[in-house]
N, C-alpha and C positions, 0 to 999 in steps of 0.2 A: 217412464217400468223399467228401463234397464238400470237406473241408479239404484230407482228402491229397491231391485232386484238386488243386488250388489251389494246393498248394506245391510240387506235380511241380514249377508253371508261375511261380509267381512267387518262390521263394525264402522268403527274407525281409521282400521287400517287403510292406507293404499291400495287398491284391489292389483294393481298390478307388479306390486311387488315378490307375490308368490313367483311369482311366473320367473323373474328377472335372478331370481336366487337359483334358479335350475339353468340357468343359460353353460354354467361350466360343464356342465353334461354335455352340450352340444357343441364342444369347442371346435372341435378338427370338421362339422360344417360348416362353420363361418367363417373357416380361412379363407382366404383369399384363392383362388382358379388358381392365379399363377401370379408370378411380379410383373409381367406387363398388363394384365387386364382381371383383374380384380374380382370384375363378377361375372367374366366370361363370353360366351357366345350366346348370339338366337334362339331359340330349341326350337323356333315352329315346325322345320323340315328333319328334325334329329328324329333315326329311328326309334330311341328309344323313350321318346318323347311321345310318340306317333302311335306306337304300342301300345303306352301308359294308353291313351284315348281309347281305343279301338276298344280296353278289358274295362274301362268304365262305361263305355256306351253301350254295354251288353247288359241283357235282362238276365242272362243267366251262366251258371259254370263262371263265373270272373276269378280271373287268377289272381286271388290275393298276393299272393309270394310276388308274382313277375312287377304285379303297382312298385311295390314297396319297396325291390330291389333296383329295378331300373329309376324309383325316383332319388334312393341313395347317391348313386352313382353320377347321374344328373345331377346334384345339388353340392354335390363335394366333388367333382374333376370337371365340371363343363359347364354349369351355367347359376348362378344365383339367382332364382325364377322363381316368381309366386306359382305358378303353374303347378312346378311336377310338385312345390311345397303340398298345396291343397290336396294334392291326390296322395300323396304321401299321409294325410290324417287319414283319407276316407280308407287307406288301404290297413293302415293298424288299428282303426275301427273295427273291420271287417273281419282281420284277424285276429283283433283281440278284446274287442269292445271298452268296456269303457276306458280301461289303464291306457290302452291302444291311443283310442282318443285325448286320454290327456297326454301322454307323448308327443302324440303329433300337432296337440296345437301349441305347444309349450316351445318345437322346433320353429314351428307359423309364428310365433309371436318374438321370438327369439333371430329371426330373418329381418322379420319387418324391423325390431330395435335397431339390430347392428347396422342394415344397411340403407333402412327408411327409405326417403325418394328416389336411392337410386336401382333400386329393385328391378330385374327386367321383369315382367315386356317392358321395353321404353314408350311404347303405348300406353298413353293413362286408361284409356279406356278399356283397353286388354286388361291393364292389369287389376280394374274396379272388379269386372264380369269374373275375371280368376275368384277374388277375394269371395266375392257376392255367391259364388258356385256352391258355398257350403249354407246360405240361404236357401238352395233351391230342395226340390223333391226327393230326389238321386240321395244326397246326406240327410236326410230328413227322416226319409222312409230309414235309412239303414241306423240311423240313429234312434229311432220309435223303439225297435227291436231288443235295446241293448239293457241289461242288468247291471245292476250294483251301481248307478250314478246318483249317489250321494255321496254324504260326508267331503273326506279329504280328497278322491278323485272330481266331483263337482267340482270343489273351490280349486283346482288345479285347474282346469278346462274353465273355468268362469275368468280366474284371473288372466291366464294366456290371450282370452279375447278382448279383455281389461285393457290389459298393454298394447294389444293391435288397436282398439280403437284410441287410445291413448294418442301412441305414435301415427296413427291416420288423422289425426283433431287435425294436423295444419296442413295437410296435404291440399292442393286444389278440391276444388269441390267437383270436377270431373274427375278426379283419379281417387276420390274418397269413397272408401265402400260403407255403404248401410249394412250394419249387423244387425238391426233391431228383428230380424225374422228369425235370426238364427237363435237369439235371446229369448223368444218365443217359444222358442220348440223348446229349450232347453227348459222353459217352464211348464211346457206341457206334458214332454215326457217324467217331468220330476213328480207334477201333480195325478199325470198315470199312474205312476206307477203306484203313489197311493193312495190312490182309490182301486186299482187293483190289489192291495193287501188287502184295503177294507174288506170289498167284495170277496174276496176268497176267504176273510176271516170271516165272514157274515155266511159264506158258505160252510162253510167247515163245520156247522152249527144246525143250519137248516137244510141243507142237500145230502140225499142217502146217498152212500157210494153205490156207485152204476149210474147213478141219472147224469150223469153230464152230459148229456146227449139235450138235456132238458134248461142246459146254464145261459144265460143271457150274455152277451156280449156288451159289453161296455166301452163308450167312446171317450177320448178324452173331453177334460171339462170346456176348454176353448176351442168346443166345436163348429160354433158359427161359421155360418160363409157369409163373406161382407164386401165383399167383391167378386169380380170375373175372372182374379188369376187364384183368387180361393178356390175358387168353383173349378176352375183347372185341375190345380194342385191335388183338390180330392179328388179328380175323376182319377186323375195321372195313379194314385194311389187304390184304387177300386182296377182299376185296368191292369195293376200290377199285380195284384193279390186275385183276380178273375185269370189271370196267364199264367198262375202257378197249378192253379184246377184242372183240373181230367177235363176234355171239352172245353175249356173253359177261353180259346182264343178268340173265337168270332162275336162271343158278349164282350170280351174287351177291346176289340177292333171297333165294332159299333161304338158302344159308348162313348170311346175318344170322339169319332167322328160326330153322332148328334152332341156332342155338346159342343165339339169347334162349327160343326159345319149347319147344326138345324137351329144354333142362336143369330145365324147370319140374315137379314134381313133384304140386301142388296149387295151389289158387288163394288167393291172399293172404290170410291172415287178415283177417277183418272184422267190426263188429257185428253186431246184427239186422236194420239197416235197410242193410246192405250196404257201410257205408264201409270203409275202408281206411285204413293211412296213409301210405299211397306218395304222395308229392311230385305233384301235377298237372301238367300242361304249362303253359310259356310259354305266358301270356293271348297275348304277338305274334306266340309261332307258332301258336295257335289261329286269330287274325285272319289273320296271312300266307298259312295255308293256305285258309281260306275264301276270301280276296280270289285266291289263284291257280286257283282251282276253276271261282270265277266268271267269271273272267276268259280261262278257258278256257287256261291257258296250263300245256299239257298236260307238254314237256320239262323245268320247269321244278317243276312239283308234283310231279312222278316223284323228281327231284333231291331235292327239299325233304322228300319224307315219307321217303325212306334217310336224309338224313342226321338228320330227327327220332328214325327207328327206333330208336336207339342211344341216345340221350341221356338219363339219369336211368332211369323210368319210365315210358318211353312204349312199351315193347311191349307194354304190357297195354291203352295207349292205342287201340281197335279203332277208332277212325273214321279212322285212317291207313290202314287196310285198304282201307275201304271209298274212300277219297283213291286210293290204288293201282289199284285194280282199274277204277273211271272212268277213270287218265288214262289205265291200260292199253288200254282199251278203244278210244280219242280217238285214241291217239299213230302205231296200225299198226304194221304190219310187227315186228320179235320181241316189243315189248312185247303185239300184240294176243294170241299165240300164248302166253303166258305165263299169260293172264290166266285162264283156268281153273284153271291148275295150281298159281297163288295163290291161287285162292278155296278150292279145296282142299286145301289147306295149312294154313287156316284154318280150317276147317271140321273138319278131324282132330283141329286143336288144344283147338278149341272142346268136342270131344265127349269128349276123355282129360280135360278140364278144366270139366266141366259148371257152367255159374251164372256162368263168368265173366262175361258180358259183363251181367250184372243190378249187377257191384260198383261203386262209385264210387270215387275220389281219395278223398285227405282235404278236401279242401276241397269236398265233397259232389258235382263236376262228377264225371258218368258213365262209365263208362270207353266206354261206345255212344251216340252220342246217338240218338233216335229214328228218323232216318233211316239208320243204320248199323246199325237191330237190324232195320230192315225189307230192308238191303241183307243183314244176316245169314241171313234168312229164307227168300231168294230164291237166292243166291248159295254161301253157304256153313255151310250145314247139310248134314248127311249123310242120304242120302235111302235107304229100305229099298225097294228095287227090287219086291223080291217081291210086298210090299204096294200096287202100281202108284203108287207116288211117284215123278213124272216127276222126272230130272235139272235138266233145262235146260226152260224152256216149247219144246215143239215149234212150230215151225209149222202157220198154218191147211189143213192139206193134205186133215185130215181129215172136213174138215165138207165143204168146197167143195174142189174139184183147183183152180179159176182162183183162188183166193183167198190159194194158197201163193207164187206169181209178184208176186201184188197185195201181201202183206205185205212182201215181201222188195225191193219198189219204194219202198214207203212207210216203213221203214230205214231207207234209203239218203238220203231226205229227210231223215227225223229227225237223221242223223248230222251231213246237212252246213248244215241249214238251221234246226234246231230243230223240238218238237212240233209247234208251233203251225202251223208249215207242213206239216208230217207229213199233221196231221188237215184242216187242207184241202184237203190232195193228194187226200186220199180223199173227202171229201164235194163235191168237184168229179170225180167222175167219174160217169159216163152212169149215169143213175140205173137201175133193174130192175122190172118187173112183180114184186108178193108181198112178204107182211112181211117173208119168210125173207134175202131180199136186205138187209132193214136190219137186219134181227135179227142177221146174221154180221159186217157193217158195225160195228156198234157193238162186236162181240165184238174185232176186230183194231184197234180205235180204243180199245179200253179194254187190248188186249196193249202197243200202243206207249205207250201212257201208262205203263204198268209200269216198260219198259225206257226210259222217260225217267226213272225215279224219282218220276212221280207218281201217288203209289200212291192219292190223294184225287181225282183225274179219273178214273183208271181203277175204283173204285169206286162211282162217281156212273153212269158207263154204264152198268154191269154191271146197276146198280139198276134203269135204265130197260131195260134191255134184259130182265131177271128180270120187271119187272112187265106188259112190252109181251106176254110170251110166254106169259103167265097169262093175259092178255086172250083171245088169239088159243087158248088150250087147248094150246100146241106139246108137252106131255106126249104128248098124244093121237094129233097127226101126223108130228111131229117129234122121236123121243124123246131119238133121238141127240144132236141139235142143243139137246137142252132138258137133257138130260146134261153135254154139256159145256160149256155156259152155268152152270151151278146149280153144276160143280166148281169150274169155276174160279171164282167169286165166293163158295165157302167156303174155297180157300187165300187170296185174300186178303183175308180178315177174319179167319185164323187169324195171318198176317202181321201187323195191324193190332192186335191181341192186345198188340204188344210196346210199342207207343205207351203213355204214361204218361198222356194227355188222355184217353183211350179208355176208353167207357161200360164196362168190362168183362163186366158182369153180363149187358145190354142186347146187347151183342155175344157173347156165350155163347148166351143164348139161342135169337137168328138163327141161328147157325154147326148150333144143334141142329134147328131147326125142315128148315134146308135139307138135312141130312143127313138126314133123315126124308124128303123128299122124292126126294133122292137114290137112297133104298133101294126108297122106290114105285119109281122106274124101273126101276133095277138090281141087286137082292139084290149080286148077287156081287159085283161090282166098288164097291159103297158098304161092303161088310167090312171091302176093305184101306182104307177111306179113317177108317175111327173109330179 
């Protein structure tokens, strides 16, 4: 297919000659980094390189100028590395369309031709993956949007690709990039433009002015889905389109999870320890997500989660759902409205594939960290309503009507200023006489701590409250409050069982003791908890 496509454009001319003739233009880019190191240093942890990767990972508001300028600086002064060169192609494509694409590919081909197998990164698989990034969805989506990909510009692009293929043909198989997918995208793009031109011509003859709303949407000729990878790429494109629409986030979110989760029929094969053969998420991706969470960059975190979800086997990485749920809650608007539905989708998937949250990737890293397991226990677990299991924690109106509004206000403080400020605000309220006020206050503080994902603080508060209740014989003079307190403590202890560092035997004994006390208080309600 590739040869036929090139022959149609170049005839008997060597396809790579046109790209070679442009290398003088890139002379400064091809000079050694310094006399002692022709290729330069590894860029994996370079700040400029990491900044490029962050921009490329975004779904919107991408800083094209930053990508291009950083890539130029890296290639000229720090390293002859395929990765910034590929991102340079992407940045120029976004900035200048077809002309920028041709320039970027010519630079990339010049680097491959000049430095050959010595090009960084040294790890062959990483170098191959970097070049094959051009065949992926992010680049392909941008390629399909450009105009004027024809004539001389098209020849320049394909000549550069032909030169890359020629130079890499002798590389070891583990390092040799497979770029057929990019050629297919060029074919599709060219055919699509031709079809669009034909459709536009037909419409100009038959569609009256003002009837654009009735115009048909045409798809590329090569639209057939022949594999699960094709399906995923099509889903990515659809999700990207949906996210650009008003109120389209939920549809995009659920579309990707429908494709990646609903097609699973069983948990991945694993050994007795729960370890699968699935490749773990990239280390830099883990670090980036944790940093965005700590810095409370909610829109960026949501974008990065969706980007990560379609990478490799990351649909098994349940930490992504915890990150998304947290960011949705703090982002407000349409994101907050999707929060419960998204958690429900995760809960239904886990109910259908029981035990998946306890498995791990091939390197031993878990599908779900302890924090995520606690989140699953709170938000992503199918509840048995008939047995009295709450769907979500209810506001504290059943204990005392005044505390419902107080908890709501405290939660507002929590969202705006954090847990410490919310607890300080509660403690600063005018004190009231009696031990009951203090117990209810501690119960509300525990609930806030849980909502802030601080299970440890919530457990400490409830343990103190339970000890106080025993001292004042709360079971006798306030059995409803005593039941609520112990039931809540039991639920948090059950969540704690998911943690790997917990003494499960001691925790289970404590839960059994609490269940006995609850049975003594209200046998009917306690039976639903057993």
